[in-house]
Biopython code that builds the backbone (N, CA, C, O; Angstrom):
import numpy as np
from Bio.PDB.StructureBuilder import StructureBuilder

atoms = [
    (1, "UNK", "N", (119.016, 123.601, 97.595)),
    (1, "UNK", "CA", (120.005, 122.656, 98.089)),
    (1, "UNK", "C", (119.391, 121.815, 99.206)),
    (1, "UNK", "O", (118.650, 122.320, 100.050)),
    (2, "UNK", "N", (119.709, 120.544, 99.192)),
    (2, "UNK", "CA", (119.154, 119.610, 100.169)),
    (2, "UNK", "C", (119.716, 119.873, 101.564)),
    (2, "UNK", "O", (120.885, 120.225, 101.719)),
    (3, "UNK", "N", (118.874, 119.699, 102.566)),
    (3, "UNK", "CA", (119.364, 119.804, 103.941)),
    (3, "UNK", "C", (120.054, 118.513, 104.365)),
    (3, "UNK", "O", (120.677, 118.457, 105.424)),
    (4, "UNK", "N", (119.942, 117.474, 103.536)),
    (4, "UNK", "CA", (120.580, 116.193, 103.820)),
    (4, "UNK", "C", (121.812, 116.066, 102.928)),
    (4, "UNK", "O", (121.701, 115.932, 101.710)),
    (5, "UNK", "N", (122.978, 116.111, 103.549)),
    (5, "UNK", "CA", (124.211, 116.035, 102.781)),
    (5, "UNK", "C", (125.066, 114.902, 103.342)),
    (5, "UNK", "O", (125.413, 114.912, 104.523)),
    (6, "UNK", "N", (125.407, 113.927, 102.498)),
    (6, "UNK", "CA", (126.229, 112.821, 102.992)),
    (6, "UNK", "C", (127.688, 113.250, 103.136)),
    (6, "UNK", "O", (128.216, 113.998, 102.314)),
    (7, "UNK", "N", (128.314, 112.767, 104.181)),
    (7, "UNK", "CA", (129.743, 112.980, 104.379)),
    (7, "UNK", "C", (130.522, 111.818, 103.792)),
    (7, "UNK", "O", (131.661, 111.975, 103.351)),
    (8, "UNK", "N", (129.887, 110.638, 103.791)),
    (8, "UNK", "CA", (130.614, 109.439, 103.388)),
    (8, "UNK", "C", (129.662, 108.390, 102.841)),
    (8, "UNK", "O", (128.590, 108.152, 103.396)),
    (9, "UNK", "N", (130.069, 107.768, 101.746)),
    (9, "UNK", "CA", (129.364, 106.623, 101.159)),
    (9, "UNK", "C", (130.383, 105.512, 101.009)),
    (9, "UNK", "O", (131.417, 105.701, 100.369)),
    (10, "UNK", "N", (130.107, 104.361, 101.589)),
    (10, "UNK", "CA", (131.008, 103.217, 101.477)),
    (10, "UNK", "C", (130.226, 101.994, 101.043)),
    (10, "UNK", "O", (129.345, 101.523, 101.763)),
    (11, "UNK", "N", (130.547, 101.484, 99.873)),
    (11, "UNK", "CA", (129.912, 100.278, 99.369)),
    (11, "UNK", "C", (130.760, 99.074, 99.758)),
    (11, "UNK", "O", (131.966, 99.048, 99.511)),
    (12, "UNK", "N", (130.129, 98.090, 100.362)),
    (12, "UNK", "CA", (130.797, 96.835, 100.733)),
    (12, "UNK", "C", (130.214, 95.747, 99.831)),
    (12, "UNK", "O", (129.188, 95.149, 100.155)),
    (13, "UNK", "N", (130.866, 95.498, 98.709)),
    (13, "UNK", "CA", (130.300, 94.576, 97.727)),
    (13, "UNK", "C", (130.223, 93.148, 98.241)),
    (13, "UNK", "O", (129.290, 92.420, 97.902)),
    (14, "UNK", "N", (131.189, 92.737, 99.053)),
    (14, "UNK", "CA", (131.152, 91.361, 99.551)),
    (14, "UNK", "C", (129.904, 91.111, 100.402)),
    (14, "UNK", "O", (129.240, 90.085, 100.250)),
    (15, "UNK", "N", (129.593, 92.042, 101.287)),
    (15, "UNK", "CA", (128.409, 91.882, 102.143)),
    (15, "UNK", "C", (127.168, 92.524, 101.540)),
    (15, "UNK", "O", (126.079, 92.422, 102.104)),
    (16, "UNK", "N", (127.325, 93.185, 100.393)),
    (16, "UNK", "CA", (126.216, 93.796, 99.651)),
    (16, "UNK", "C", (125.438, 94.806, 100.497)),
    (16, "UNK", "O", (124.212, 94.751, 100.582)),
    (17, "UNK", "N", (126.180, 95.732, 101.122)),
    (17, "UNK", "CA", (125.559, 96.811, 101.875)),
    (17, "UNK", "C", (126.256, 98.132, 101.558)),
    (17, "UNK", "O", (127.432, 98.169, 101.196)),
    (18, "UNK", "N", (125.498, 99.205, 101.705)),
    (18, "UNK", "CA", (126.020, 100.553, 101.543)),
    (18, "UNK", "C", (125.931, 101.249, 102.892)),
    (18, "UNK", "O", (124.858, 101.343, 103.488)),
    (19, "UNK", "N", (127.072, 101.736, 103.363)),
    (19, "UNK", "CA", (127.088, 102.565, 104.573)),
    (19, "UNK", "C", (127.072, 104.015, 104.116)),
    (19, "UNK", "O", (127.849, 104.412, 103.248)),
    (20, "UNK", "N", (126.190, 104.795, 104.700)),
    (20, "UNK", "CA", (126.110, 106.211, 104.365)),
    (20, "UNK", "C", (126.010, 107.016, 105.652)),
    (20, "UNK", "O", (125.186, 106.735, 106.522)),
    (21, "UNK", "N", (126.874, 108.031, 105.750)),
    (21, "UNK", "CA", (126.899, 108.913, 106.916)),
    (21, "UNK", "C", (126.573, 110.316, 106.447)),
    (21, "UNK", "O", (127.155, 110.813, 105.483)),
    (22, "UNK", "N", (125.639, 110.952, 107.135)),
    (22, "UNK", "CA", (125.223, 112.304, 106.779)),
    (22, "UNK", "C", (125.858, 113.325, 107.716)),
    (22, "UNK", "O", (126.321, 112.985, 108.805)),
    (23, "UNK", "N", (125.873, 114.570, 107.278)),
    (23, "UNK", "CA", (126.539, 115.614, 108.053)),
    (23, "UNK", "C", (125.858, 115.927, 109.378)),
    (23, "UNK", "O", (126.444, 116.604, 110.223)),
    (24, "UNK", "N", (124.619, 115.443, 109.580)),
    (24, "UNK", "CA", (123.965, 115.638, 110.879)),
    (24, "UNK", "C", (124.309, 114.515, 111.860)),
    (24, "UNK", "O", (123.798, 114.486, 112.980)),
    (25, "UNK", "N", (125.186, 113.583, 111.433)),
    (25, "UNK", "CA", (125.607, 112.479, 112.288)),
    (25, "UNK", "C", (124.836, 111.193, 112.069)),
    (25, "UNK", "O", (125.223, 110.151, 112.598)),
    (26, "UNK", "N", (123.753, 111.236, 111.304)),
    (26, "UNK", "CA", (122.983, 110.016, 111.031)),
    (26, "UNK", "C", (123.822, 109.071, 110.175)),
    (26, "UNK", "O", (124.480, 109.486, 109.221)),
    (27, "UNK", "N", (123.783, 107.807, 110.538)),
    (27, "UNK", "CA", (124.519, 106.788, 109.786)),
    (27, "UNK", "C", (123.585, 105.617, 109.538)),
    (27, "UNK", "O", (122.912, 105.136, 110.450)),
    (28, "UNK", "N", (123.555, 105.166, 108.288)),
    (28, "UNK", "CA", (122.676, 104.070, 107.915)),
    (28, "UNK", "C", (123.468, 103.006, 107.162)),
    (28, "UNK", "O", (124.377, 103.316, 106.392)),
    (29, "UNK", "N", (123.110, 101.762, 107.395)),
    (29, "UNK", "CA", (123.640, 100.638, 106.641)),
    (29, "UNK", "C", (122.467, 100.055, 105.864)),
    (29, "UNK", "O", (121.541, 99.486, 106.443)),
    (30, "UNK", "N", (122.521, 100.207, 104.536)),
    (30, "UNK", "CA", (121.396, 99.830, 103.690)),
    (30, "UNK", "C", (121.789, 98.688, 102.756)),
    (30, "UNK", "O", (122.700, 98.839, 101.943)),
    (31, "UNK", "N", (121.110, 97.549, 102.866)),
    (31, "UNK", "CA", (121.396, 96.432, 101.967)),
    (31, "UNK", "C", (121.113, 96.796, 100.509)),
    (31, "UNK", "O", (120.186, 97.555, 100.227)),
    (32, "UNK", "N", (121.902, 96.261, 99.594)),
    (32, "UNK", "CA", (121.691, 96.507, 98.168)),
    (32, "UNK", "C", (120.298, 96.053, 97.740)),
    (32, "UNK", "O", (119.656, 96.714, 96.924)),
    (33, "UNK", "N", (119.829, 94.942, 98.278)),
    (33, "UNK", "CA", (118.485, 94.471, 97.949)),
    (33, "UNK", "C", (117.448, 95.536, 98.302)),
    (33, "UNK", "O", (116.551, 95.817, 97.508)),
    (34, "UNK", "N", (117.568, 96.119, 99.473)),
    (34, "UNK", "CA", (116.638, 97.156, 99.924)),
    (34, "UNK", "C", (116.682, 98.354, 98.974)),
    (34, "UNK", "O", (115.640, 98.869, 98.569)),
    (35, "UNK", "N", (117.885, 98.790, 98.624)),
    (35, "UNK", "CA", (118.016, 99.920, 97.704)),
    (35, "UNK", "C", (117.407, 99.590, 96.342)),
    (35, "UNK", "O", (116.809, 100.453, 95.700)),
    (36, "UNK", "N", (117.560, 98.355, 95.910)),
    (36, "UNK", "CA", (117.032, 97.955, 94.599)),
    (36, "UNK", "C", (115.499, 97.906, 94.596)),
    (36, "UNK", "O", (114.862, 98.407, 93.670)),
    (37, "UNK", "N", (114.913, 97.302, 95.630)),
    (37, "UNK", "CA", (113.450, 97.151, 95.631)),
    (37, "UNK", "C", (112.731, 98.466, 95.933)),
    (37, "UNK", "O", (111.535, 98.593, 95.673)),
    (38, "UNK", "N", (113.457, 99.445, 96.479)),
    (38, "UNK", "CA", (112.892, 100.769, 96.708)),
    (38, "UNK", "C", (113.494, 101.802, 95.748)),
    (38, "UNK", "O", (113.564, 102.987, 96.073)),
    (39, "UNK", "N", (113.917, 101.358, 94.593)),
    (39, "UNK", "CA", (114.445, 102.277, 93.586)),
    (39, "UNK", "C", (113.401, 103.339, 93.261)),
    (39, "UNK", "O", (112.222, 103.028, 93.099)),
    (40, "UNK", "N", (113.841, 104.603, 93.166)),
    (40, "UNK", "CA", (112.898, 105.669, 92.819)),
    (40, "UNK", "C", (112.603, 105.745, 91.319)),
    (40, "UNK", "O", (112.057, 106.746, 90.853)),
    (41, "UNK", "N", (112.947, 104.729, 90.572)),
    (41, "UNK", "CA", (112.719, 104.718, 89.121)),
    (41, "UNK", "C", (111.243, 104.488, 88.789)),
    (41, "UNK", "O", (110.492, 103.944, 89.598)),
    (42, "UNK", "N", (110.851, 104.903, 87.613)),
    (42, "UNK", "CA", (109.483, 104.654, 87.152)),
    (42, "UNK", "C", (109.234, 103.158, 86.993)),
    (42, "UNK", "O", (108.104, 102.697, 87.156)),
    (43, "UNK", "N", (110.275, 102.400, 86.677)),
    (43, "UNK", "CA", (110.145, 100.945, 86.535)),
    (43, "UNK", "C", (109.658, 100.305, 87.836)),
    (43, "UNK", "O", (108.939, 99.307, 87.804)),
    (44, "UNK", "N", (110.041, 100.866, 88.959)),
    (44, "UNK", "CA", (109.659, 100.340, 90.269)),
    (44, "UNK", "C", (108.474, 101.112, 90.856)),
    (44, "UNK", "O", (107.516, 100.506, 91.336)),
    (45, "UNK", "N", (108.536, 102.427, 90.819)),
    (45, "UNK", "CA", (107.515, 103.274, 91.435)),
    (45, "UNK", "C", (106.282, 103.477, 90.558)),
    (45, "UNK", "O", (105.230, 103.885, 91.050)),
    (46, "UNK", "N", (106.408, 103.195, 89.264)),
    (46, "UNK", "CA", (105.315, 103.483, 88.351)),
    (46, "UNK", "C", (105.271, 104.970, 88.054)),
    (46, "UNK", "O", (106.189, 105.712, 88.402)),
    (47, "UNK", "N", (104.208, 105.392, 87.414)),
    (47, "UNK", "CA", (104.074, 106.797, 87.039)),
    (47, "UNK", "C", (103.031, 107.527, 87.873)),
    (47, "UNK", "O", (102.634, 108.643, 87.540)),
    (48, "UNK", "N", (102.591, 106.899, 88.949)),
    (48, "UNK", "CA", (101.610, 107.531, 89.825)),
    (48, "UNK", "C", (101.241, 106.591, 90.958)),
    (48, "UNK", "O", (101.618, 105.419, 90.947)),
    (49, "UNK", "N", (100.506, 107.100, 91.931)),
    (49, "UNK", "CA", (100.091, 106.279, 93.073)),
    (49, "UNK", "C", (99.348, 105.020, 92.623)),
    (49, "UNK", "O", (98.500, 105.058, 91.732)),
    (50, "UNK", "N", (99.696, 103.907, 93.269)),
    (50, "UNK", "CA", (99.047, 102.639, 92.961)),
    (50, "UNK", "C", (99.645, 101.905, 91.779)),
    (50, "UNK", "O", (99.180, 100.817, 91.436)),
    (51, "UNK", "N", (100.660, 102.468, 91.146)),
    (51, "UNK", "CA", (101.285, 101.827, 89.991)),
    (51, "UNK", "C", (102.629, 101.183, 90.322)),
    (51, "UNK", "O", (103.372, 100.793, 89.421)),
    (52, "UNK", "N", (102.940, 101.073, 91.607)),
    (52, "UNK", "CA", (104.197, 100.477, 92.020)),
    (52, "UNK", "C", (104.283, 99.034, 91.522)),
    (52, "UNK", "O", (103.279, 98.327, 91.448)),
    (53, "UNK", "N", (105.506, 98.613, 91.182)),
    (53, "UNK", "CA", (105.735, 97.258, 90.696)),
    (53, "UNK", "C", (106.542, 96.508, 91.751)),
    (53, "UNK", "O", (107.685, 96.868, 92.031)),
    (54, "UNK", "N", (105.955, 95.475, 92.334)),
    (54, "UNK", "CA", (106.627, 94.684, 93.354)),
    (54, "UNK", "C", (107.855, 94.009, 92.760)),
    (54, "UNK", "O", (107.762, 93.316, 91.747)),
    (55, "UNK", "N", (108.998, 94.211, 93.390)),
    (55, "UNK", "CA", (110.256, 93.633, 92.923)),
    (55, "UNK", "C", (110.492, 92.314, 93.653)),
    (55, "UNK", "O", (110.476, 92.262, 94.883)),
    (56, "UNK", "N", (110.707, 91.266, 92.894)),
    (56, "UNK", "CA", (110.950, 89.949, 93.502)),
    (56, "UNK", "C", (112.276, 89.397, 93.003)),
    (56, "UNK", "O", (112.772, 89.787, 91.946)),
    (57, "UNK", "N", (112.841, 88.484, 93.784)),
    (57, "UNK", "CA", (114.074, 87.808, 93.389)),
    (57, "UNK", "C", (115.302, 88.690, 93.413)),
    (57, "UNK", "O", (116.220, 88.479, 92.621)),
    (58, "UNK", "N", (115.347, 89.668, 94.293)),
    (58, "UNK", "CA", (116.475, 90.608, 94.332)),
    (58, "UNK", "C", (117.405, 90.364, 95.521)),
    (58, "UNK", "O", (118.219, 91.225, 95.854)),
    (59, "UNK", "N", (117.292, 89.210, 96.155)),
    (59, "UNK", "CA", (118.081, 88.922, 97.359)),
    (59, "UNK", "C", (119.586, 89.013, 97.124)),
    (59, "UNK", "O", (120.322, 89.438, 98.014)),
    (60, "UNK", "N", (120.051, 88.624, 95.950)),
    (60, "UNK", "CA", (121.491, 88.570, 95.688)),
    (60, "UNK", "C", (122.001, 89.743, 94.865)),
    (60, "UNK", "O", (123.153, 89.739, 94.431)),
    (61, "UNK", "N", (121.154, 90.751, 94.642)),
    (61, "UNK", "CA", (121.571, 91.883, 93.813)),
    (61, "UNK", "C", (122.695, 92.653, 94.510)),
    (61, "UNK", "O", (122.756, 92.736, 95.737)),
    (62, "UNK", "N", (123.576, 93.210, 93.685)),
    (62, "UNK", "CA", (124.680, 94.002, 94.206)),
    (62, "UNK", "C", (124.774, 95.285, 93.400)),
    (62, "UNK", "O", (124.190, 95.399, 92.323)),
    (63, "UNK", "N", (125.499, 96.229, 93.920)),
    (63, "UNK", "CA", (125.757, 97.473, 93.204)),
    (63, "UNK", "C", (127.127, 97.338, 92.557)),
    (63, "UNK", "O", (128.125, 97.097, 93.236)),
    (64, "UNK", "N", (127.166, 97.496, 91.237)),
    (64, "UNK", "CA", (128.415, 97.389, 90.499)),
    (64, "UNK", "C", (129.131, 98.735, 90.406)),
    (64, "UNK", "O", (130.358, 98.793, 90.325)),
    (65, "UNK", "N", (128.342, 99.823, 90.418)),
    (65, "UNK", "CA", (128.931, 101.149, 90.241)),
    (65, "UNK", "C", (127.990, 102.199, 90.829)),
    (65, "UNK", "O", (126.770, 102.035, 90.827)),
    (66, "UNK", "N", (128.582, 103.277, 91.329)),
    (66, "UNK", "CA", (127.827, 104.418, 91.831)),
    (66, "UNK", "C", (128.256, 105.634, 91.022)),
    (66, "UNK", "O", (129.446, 105.931, 90.924)),
    (67, "UNK", "N", (127.281, 106.340, 90.441)),
    (67, "UNK", "CA", (127.574, 107.519, 89.634)),
    (67, "UNK", "C", (126.938, 108.747, 90.276)),
    (67, "UNK", "O", (125.736, 108.747, 90.546)),
    (68, "UNK", "N", (127.724, 109.796, 90.526)),
    (68, "UNK", "CA", (127.149, 111.030, 91.062)),
    (68, "UNK", "C", (126.212, 111.685, 90.049)),
    (68, "UNK", "O", (126.434, 111.614, 88.840)),
    (69, "UNK", "N", (125.170, 112.319, 90.559)),
    (69, "UNK", "CA", (124.248, 113.114, 89.743)),
    (69, "UNK", "C", (124.288, 114.517, 90.346)),
    (69, "UNK", "O", (123.649, 114.785, 91.364)),
    (70, "UNK", "N", (125.033, 115.391, 89.716)),
    (70, "UNK", "CA", (125.215, 116.734, 90.258)),
    (70, "UNK", "C", (125.737, 116.675, 91.674)),
    (70, "UNK", "O", (126.549, 115.815, 92.016)),
    (71, "UNK", "N", (125.264, 117.601, 92.501)),
    (71, "UNK", "CA", (125.640, 117.631, 93.917)),
    (71, "UNK", "C", (124.505, 117.178, 94.811)),
    (71, "UNK", "O", (124.533, 117.411, 96.020)),
    (72, "UNK", "N", (123.492, 116.525, 94.219)),
    (72, "UNK", "CA", (122.293, 116.245, 95.001)),
    (72, "UNK", "C", (121.876, 114.782, 95.030)),
    (72, "UNK", "O", (120.921, 114.434, 95.724)),
    (73, "UNK", "N", (122.575, 113.908, 94.287)),
    (73, "UNK", "CA", (122.087, 112.534, 94.182)),
    (73, "UNK", "C", (123.150, 111.614, 93.611)),
    (73, "UNK", "O", (124.239, 112.043, 93.231)),
    (74, "UNK", "N", (122.795, 110.320, 93.563)),
    (74, "UNK", "CA", (123.609, 109.302, 92.894)),
    (74, "UNK", "C", (122.685, 108.354, 92.133)),
    (74, "UNK", "O", (121.493, 108.246, 92.422)),
    (75, "UNK", "N", (123.265, 107.682, 91.167)),
    (75, "UNK", "CA", (122.587, 106.583, 90.493)),
    (75, "UNK", "C", (123.362, 105.321, 90.817)),
    (75, "UNK", "O", (124.589, 105.302, 90.722)),
    (76, "UNK", "N", (122.660, 104.274, 91.197)),
    (76, "UNK", "CA", (123.286, 102.986, 91.440)),
    (76, "UNK", "C", (123.131, 102.129, 90.189)),
    (76, "UNK", "O", (122.045, 102.030, 89.618)),
    (77, "UNK", "N", (124.211, 101.524, 89.781)),
    (77, "UNK", "CA", (124.184, 100.587, 88.661)),
    (77, "UNK", "C", (124.207, 99.194, 89.285)),
    (77, "UNK", "O", (125.255, 98.710, 89.713)),
    (78, "UNK", "N", (123.047, 98.563, 89.331)),
    (78, "UNK", "CA", (122.918, 97.245, 89.949)),
    (78, "UNK", "C", (123.367, 96.165, 88.965)),
    (78, "UNK", "O", (123.297, 96.349, 87.750)),
    (79, "UNK", "N", (123.821, 95.056, 89.499)),
    (79, "UNK", "CA", (124.310, 93.987, 88.624)),
    (79, "UNK", "C", (123.193, 93.207, 87.933)),
    (79, "UNK", "O", (123.469, 92.273, 87.179)),
    (80, "UNK", "N", (121.930, 93.581, 88.182)),
    (80, "UNK", "CA", (120.825, 92.991, 87.414)),
    (80, "UNK", "C", (120.440, 93.918, 86.251)),
    (80, "UNK", "O", (119.372, 93.773, 85.655)),
    (81, "UNK", "N", (121.323, 94.865, 85.943)),
    (81, "UNK", "CA", (121.182, 95.813, 84.826)),
    (81, "UNK", "C", (120.245, 96.985, 85.119)),
    (81, "UNK", "O", (120.010, 97.808, 84.233)),
    (82, "UNK", "N", (119.709, 97.084, 86.322)),
    (82, "UNK", "CA", (118.849, 98.224, 86.654)),
    (82, "UNK", "C", (119.738, 99.414, 87.014)),
    (82, "UNK", "O", (120.634, 99.288, 87.849)),
    (83, "UNK", "N", (119.494, 100.569, 86.389)),
    (83, "UNK", "CA", (120.320, 101.745, 86.687)),
    (83, "UNK", "C", (119.589, 103.060, 86.410)),
    (83, "UNK", "O", (120.229, 104.078, 86.145)),
    (84, "UNK", "N", (118.269, 103.048, 86.469)),
    (84, "UNK", "CA", (117.532, 104.251, 86.085)),
    (84, "UNK", "C", (117.034, 105.088, 87.256)),
    (84, "UNK", "O", (116.497, 106.172, 87.029)),
    (85, "UNK", "N", (117.183, 104.647, 88.466)),
    (85, "UNK", "CA", (116.709, 105.436, 89.599)),
    (85, "UNK", "C", (117.727, 106.485, 90.014)),
    (85, "UNK", "O", (118.922, 106.199, 90.099)),
    (86, "UNK", "N", (117.256, 107.694, 90.271)),
    (86, "UNK", "CA", (118.123, 108.745, 90.803)),
    (86, "UNK", "C", (117.797, 108.898, 92.283)),
    (86, "UNK", "O", (116.700, 109.315, 92.654)),
    (87, "UNK", "N", (118.772, 108.554, 93.121)),
    (87, "UNK", "CA", (118.605, 108.553, 94.573)),
    (87, "UNK", "C", (119.115, 109.875, 95.124)),
    (87, "UNK", "O", (120.319, 110.053, 95.305)),
    (88, "UNK", "N", (118.201, 110.801, 95.389)),
    (88, "UNK", "CA", (118.606, 112.086, 95.979)),
    (88, "UNK", "C", (119.099, 111.828, 97.406)),
    (88, "UNK", "O", (118.801, 110.800, 98.014)),
    (89, "UNK", "N", (119.861, 112.794, 97.916)),
    (89, "UNK", "CA", (120.335, 112.644, 99.298)),
    (89, "UNK", "C", (119.158, 112.539, 100.252)),
    (89, "UNK", "O", (119.194, 111.765, 101.209)),
    (90, "UNK", "N", (118.106, 113.323, 99.993)),
    (90, "UNK", "CA", (116.925, 113.279, 100.852)),
    (90, "UNK", "C", (116.247, 111.907, 100.785)),
    (90, "UNK", "O", (115.813, 111.377, 101.808)),
    (91, "UNK", "N", (116.158, 111.334, 99.581)),
    (91, "UNK", "CA", (115.537, 110.018, 99.426)),
    (91, "UNK", "C", (116.349, 108.958, 100.177)),
    (91, "UNK", "O", (115.777, 108.107, 100.859)),
    (92, "UNK", "N", (117.682, 109.009, 100.053)),
    (92, "UNK", "CA", (118.528, 108.049, 100.773)),
    (92, "UNK", "C", (118.396, 108.222, 102.285)),
    (92, "UNK", "O", (118.349, 107.237, 103.023)),
    (93, "UNK", "N", (118.338, 109.458, 102.742)),
    (93, "UNK", "CA", (118.166, 109.708, 104.173)),
    (93, "UNK", "C", (116.853, 109.099, 104.656)),
    (93, "UNK", "O", (116.810, 108.426, 105.686)),
    (94, "UNK", "N", (115.791, 109.341, 103.906)),
    (94, "UNK", "CA", (114.484, 108.800, 104.281)),
    (94, "UNK", "C", (114.460, 107.277, 104.226)),
    (94, "UNK", "O", (113.834, 106.639, 105.072)),
    (95, "UNK", "N", (115.134, 106.686, 103.239)),
    (95, "UNK", "CA", (115.232, 105.220, 103.198)),
    (95, "UNK", "C", (115.917, 104.700, 104.455)),
    (95, "UNK", "O", (115.498, 103.695, 105.029)),
    (96, "UNK", "N", (116.961, 105.383, 104.875)),
    (96, "UNK", "CA", (117.669, 104.968, 106.086)),
    (96, "UNK", "C", (116.843, 105.161, 107.339)),
    (96, "UNK", "O", (116.755, 104.262, 108.175)),
    (97, "UNK", "N", (116.239, 106.327, 107.473)),
    (97, "UNK", "CA", (115.465, 106.653, 108.672)),
    (97, "UNK", "C", (114.229, 105.764, 108.811)),
    (97, "UNK", "O", (113.758, 105.520, 109.922)),
    (98, "UNK", "N", (113.711, 105.286, 107.693)),
    (98, "UNK", "CA", (112.478, 104.487, 107.715)),
    (98, "UNK", "C", (112.715, 103.035, 107.306)),
    (98, "UNK", "O", (111.795, 102.345, 106.867)),
    (99, "UNK", "N", (113.946, 102.584, 107.453)),
    (99, "UNK", "CA", (114.316, 101.253, 106.986)),
    (99, "UNK", "C", (113.398, 100.156, 107.530)),
    (99, "UNK", "O", (112.829, 99.389, 106.754)),
    (100, "UNK", "N", (113.253, 100.075, 108.820)),
    (100, "UNK", "CA", (112.508, 98.958, 109.424)),
    (100, "UNK", "C", (111.062, 98.935, 108.953)),
    (100, "UNK", "O", (110.547, 97.881, 108.579)),
    (101, "UNK", "N", (110.414, 100.068, 108.967)),
    (101, "UNK", "CA", (109.020, 100.152, 108.520)),
    (101, "UNK", "C", (108.898, 99.800, 107.037)),
    (101, "UNK", "O", (108.014, 99.033, 106.653)),
    (102, "UNK", "N", (109.775, 100.354, 106.208)),
    (102, "UNK", "CA", (109.748, 100.057, 104.767)),
    (102, "UNK", "C", (109.984, 98.579, 104.501)),
    (102, "UNK", "O", (109.287, 97.965, 103.693)),
    (103, "UNK", "N", (110.971, 98.013, 105.185)),
    (103, "UNK", "CA", (111.323, 96.617, 104.947)),
    (103, "UNK", "C", (110.180, 95.687, 105.346)),
    (103, "UNK", "O", (109.858, 94.751, 104.614)),
    (104, "UNK", "N", (109.568, 95.939, 106.496)),
    (104, "UNK", "CA", (108.451, 95.108, 106.934)),
    (104, "UNK", "C", (107.276, 95.220, 105.973)),
    (104, "UNK", "O", (106.599, 94.229, 105.701)),
    (105, "UNK", "N", (107.034, 96.403, 105.467)),
    (105, "UNK", "CA", (105.973, 96.614, 104.479)),
    (105, "UNK", "C", (106.267, 95.827, 103.202)),
    (105, "UNK", "O", (105.371, 95.203, 102.634)),
    (106, "UNK", "N", (107.506, 95.859, 102.761)),
    (106, "UNK", "CA", (107.914, 95.110, 101.566)),
    (106, "UNK", "C", (107.703, 93.604, 101.778)),
    (106, "UNK", "O", (107.162, 92.922, 100.908)),
    (107, "UNK", "N", (108.130, 93.094, 102.934)),
    (107, "UNK", "CA", (107.972, 91.662, 103.217)),
    (107, "UNK", "C", (106.493, 91.262, 103.231)),
    (107, "UNK", "O", (106.137, 90.187, 102.749)),
    (108, "UNK", "N", (105.645, 92.112, 103.775)),
    (108, "UNK", "CA", (104.203, 91.833, 103.789)),
    (108, "UNK", "C", (103.624, 91.835, 102.381)),
    (108, "UNK", "O", (102.781, 90.999, 102.055)),
    (109, "UNK", "N", (104.071, 92.774, 101.542)),
    (109, "UNK", "CA", (103.600, 92.817, 100.151)),
    (109, "UNK", "C", (104.050, 91.582, 99.387)),
    (109, "UNK", "O", (103.294, 91.038, 98.582)),
    (110, "UNK", "N", (105.285, 91.136, 99.636)),
    (110, "UNK", "CA", (105.758, 89.893, 99.001)),
    (110, "UNK", "C", (104.876, 88.718, 99.403)),
    (110, "UNK", "O", (104.432, 87.942, 98.557)),
    (111, "UNK", "N", (104.631, 88.599, 100.692)),
    (111, "UNK", "CA", (103.826, 87.491, 101.212)),
    (111, "UNK", "C", (102.418, 87.539, 100.626)),
    (111, "UNK", "O", (101.886, 86.509, 100.211)),
    (112, "UNK", "N", (101.817, 88.713, 100.589)),
    (112, "UNK", "CA", (100.460, 88.864, 100.057)),
    (112, "UNK", "C", (100.389, 88.487, 98.582)),
    (112, "UNK", "O", (99.350, 88.043, 98.094)),
    (113, "UNK", "N", (101.510, 88.670, 97.874)),
    (113, "UNK", "CA", (101.564, 88.331, 96.446)),
    (113, "UNK", "C", (101.941, 86.860, 96.227)),
    (113, "UNK", "O", (102.028, 86.392, 95.092)),
    (114, "UNK", "N", (102.164, 86.134, 97.344)),
    (114, "UNK", "CA", (102.487, 84.710, 97.233)),
    (114, "UNK", "C", (103.948, 84.419, 96.955)),
    (114, "UNK", "O", (104.281, 83.326, 96.497)),
    (115, "UNK", "N", (104.822, 85.370, 97.220)),
    (115, "UNK", "CA", (106.260, 85.175, 96.994)),
    (115, "UNK", "C", (106.971, 85.015, 98.317)),
    (115, "UNK", "O", (106.576, 85.592, 99.330)),
    (116, "UNK", "N", (108.027, 84.225, 98.291)),
    (116, "UNK", "CA", (108.870, 84.043, 99.459)),
    (116, "UNK", "C", (110.294, 84.438, 99.097)),
    (116, "UNK", "O", (110.785, 84.096, 98.021)),
    (117, "UNK", "N", (110.945, 85.149, 99.983)),
    (117, "UNK", "CA", (112.355, 85.461, 99.785)),
    (117, "UNK", "C", (113.190, 84.217, 100.020)),
    (117, "UNK", "O", (112.833, 83.351, 100.820)),
    (118, "UNK", "N", (114.302, 84.141, 99.312)),
    (118, "UNK", "CA", (115.268, 83.082, 99.608)),
    (118, "UNK", "C", (115.807, 83.335, 101.008)),
    (118, "UNK", "O", (115.842, 84.472, 101.477)),
    (119, "UNK", "N", (116.225, 82.262, 101.669)),
    (119, "UNK", "CA", (116.806, 82.419, 103.010)),
    (119, "UNK", "C", (118.003, 83.354, 102.938)),
    (119, "UNK", "O", (118.728, 83.372, 101.943)),
    (120, "UNK", "N", (118.207, 84.130, 103.995)),
    (120, "UNK", "CA", (119.356, 85.017, 104.028)),
    (120, "UNK", "C", (120.631, 84.212, 103.853)),
    (120, "UNK", "O", (120.788, 83.115, 104.389)),
    (121, "UNK", "N", (121.544, 84.808, 103.074)),
    (121, "UNK", "CA", (122.815, 84.117, 102.774)),
    (121, "UNK", "C", (123.768, 84.220, 103.918)),
    (121, "UNK", "O", (124.881, 83.700, 103.842)),
]
sb = StructureBuilder()
sb.init_structure("model")
sb.init_model(0)
sb.init_chain("A")
sb.init_seg("    ")
for serial, (resi, resn, name, xyz) in enumerate(atoms, 1):
    if name == "N":
        sb.init_residue(resn, " ", resi, " ")
    sb.init_atom(name, np.array(xyz, "f"), 0.0, 1.0, " ", f" {name:<3s}", serial, name[0])
structure = sb.get_structure()
């Protein structure tokens, strides 16, 4: 059983963010774009180190549905038809705890690949 257990998940579709509160008091606000580009799916992560696929054009992505996976995870059904990543509670906690570092790394990878994000809406 995971040591990271969420008490509350709130999806705000208008602002495209997910608020998640864990039983240790940690609370994170995670943009849908961030959750999409860091999907734990093989489509995004690849099948091994160095096989990650840079996700571009996901600024306006939203979560259409959240499906529980047992007592340990959820699957997000994104409105761009992506729905194969299983987000364990531990993975979501780590995404929240490392948001700033992960996001800056993603922006640098986009820039290095010659892509620019659309201006924030």
